[in-house]
N, C-alpha and C positions, 0 to 999 in steps of 0.2 A: 507951541513946542511943548508946553507943561503938560500937555494931555498925552504925550507919549510915553510917559513913566508908566501908565496902567498897563501897557503890553507885557511887563515881565511878571512873572509868578504864575503863569497860565499852565503850568505843567500838570496835564491830567487828561484821562482818556476822553475821547470824545463819545458823548451818549449817542445810541442808535437814532437814526432820523425817523424810523418807523414806529407807529404805534402799536400794530400787531405783532405777534411774535415771529421771528424768522423763519423761513421753510426748513433750514437746515439743524434747527434745534429739534433734539428727539425727545427731550422730555415732557411728559404731562404737567399741568398744572400742580396735580397732587404729588407728583415727584417731587417738584422743585420746592413745595411745602415741606416735605419730610426732609429733605435735604437741609434747608434753612433751620428748621426746628432741631435737628440733630447737631448742626454746627452750634447752634446757640445754647444747647445743652453742655456741650464741651467747654464752652465759656468764651466763646469769640463775639464780638461786638458786631452789630449790623452792618458797619463799613466793611469789616474782615470778612464777614460771611458773603458780602456782595463780591469781594476781590476774589475770594476761594471759588466762588461759583462761576465768576467770569473766567479766571485762568485755567481752573482743572476741571471744569465741567461744561465750558463753552456756552455758559448762560448769559447773554450780554446784558439783558435787565430783567428783573424779576418781575416788575410790574408788568412788562410787555407780555409776559407768558400767563402769569396768574390774574392780572387784572388788579391785583391788589398791591400795594406798597408792602416792602419787606418788613418794615418794622410794625404795621398793621398785622401782618401775618404772625410776627412773633408776639404781639398783644393777645391776638385771638388764641394763640396756643398756651399762654402765660409764662414764656420763656422771655418776655423784653425786660430790658433794663428799667429799673424802676426810676432812675433819673436818666435825662435825654444823654445822649453820647457826646455831644458836642461840649456840654457842660462838665461831663466828667474828663474829656480830655482836656480841657482848660484847667480843671481841678488839678489832675495830674501834672501839667505845667508850673502851677503856681507850687505844689509839693516839692517838684523837682529843684525850682528856683528858691525856695526856702532852704532846702538841703544845701544847696550850693552857697547860699548867703551865711548858713553857719560856719561853714569852712573859710569862706572868705568875706568878712563882713564889710571891708572897704571897696568892694565892688559896687560902685555906684551906678554903672549902667545896669547891672542885674536889679539892683534896688528898684530903679525906674521900671524895667521890665516886669517885675513883680507888680508894682502899683498898677500898670497898665492891664496886666492880665487878671488882676482881682477886679478892677473896675468893668472889665468884660463880663467876668463871672455874676457880678452884681447886676448888669444890665440884662443879661440872658435870664437871671433868677426872676427878675422882676417880669419879663416876658412870660416865663413858663409859669409863673403863679398867676398871671392874668388868663391865660389860656387853659389853666387848671391841670397842666402836667406836673405840676410840683404843689404839695400841700403848702396852704397859706402862711403855715408857721415854720416852713423851711428856713434854715439860716446856715450861712456859709461861716464857718469856724476852721481855721486851717488845720487843728488836730482832726476834727470830723472828716475834713476832705482828705486827710491822710489815710484814715480807716477806709472811706468809700473808695479810694482809688485802689487801694490794695485788695478790698474785696471784690470789686467789679470789673477791674483791668487786670490786677495781678494775675489772675487765673489765665486769662486769654495769653497773655504775654509768656507765661511758663508753658503754656499748651502748644504755642508756636515755636518757641524756642525748641522744644522736646521733639518735635516734629522736624524740625532743620537739622538735627542731629543724626547722623545715621546709626541704627541700631548695630551693635556688635555683632558679627556673624561668626559662628562657630563652623571650623572646618577642619577636615581631617590632617589637612597639610601642616597646622600649628605643631604637632608632635614630631614630624620629621624636619622640622626648620632647626639650625644648629644655633645652640646659643653661645654667645660669645664666652671664651674661656675666662678664667680668671687670671690666667698667665698672659693673656694678650691685653688684658687692662692695666697690668703693674708696669 
């Protein structure tokens, strides 16, 4: 019965079963590459690029169309993040926990969570140094992490929020609408 607990937390989209590109995808590999590079230049992370390509362009998996992983495409064009995205996301979580603990120093559950997140950060750093995705002298420091997160993830968050907000539309009807009179408000 103890193994049943693993069934939770499986909320994600199912990856396509086929290896080749689906027949209904109308994009060429070059078009997919340019779309991915344009989105990366705007400031989106690789995971957000994949979600945008899936939801807005109907591209289920970049590798099935191009034959190359999305992160390799971004590296080839020189727009990849200098730090792996999973490490950056953990750093963002640690930064947010530290901000929370500054306001709520007696929150011991969050203190424990911060210890666990920083432990994951150190384990990932050790792995990425071993496979040479991080320089050997890279060190995790909370202040440096705050700068890295704001530099690499801050722009993508602001861009995503700006696109969600509808742009104000100028119309000729605004001049004909009646403004409430000052007598009605008194």
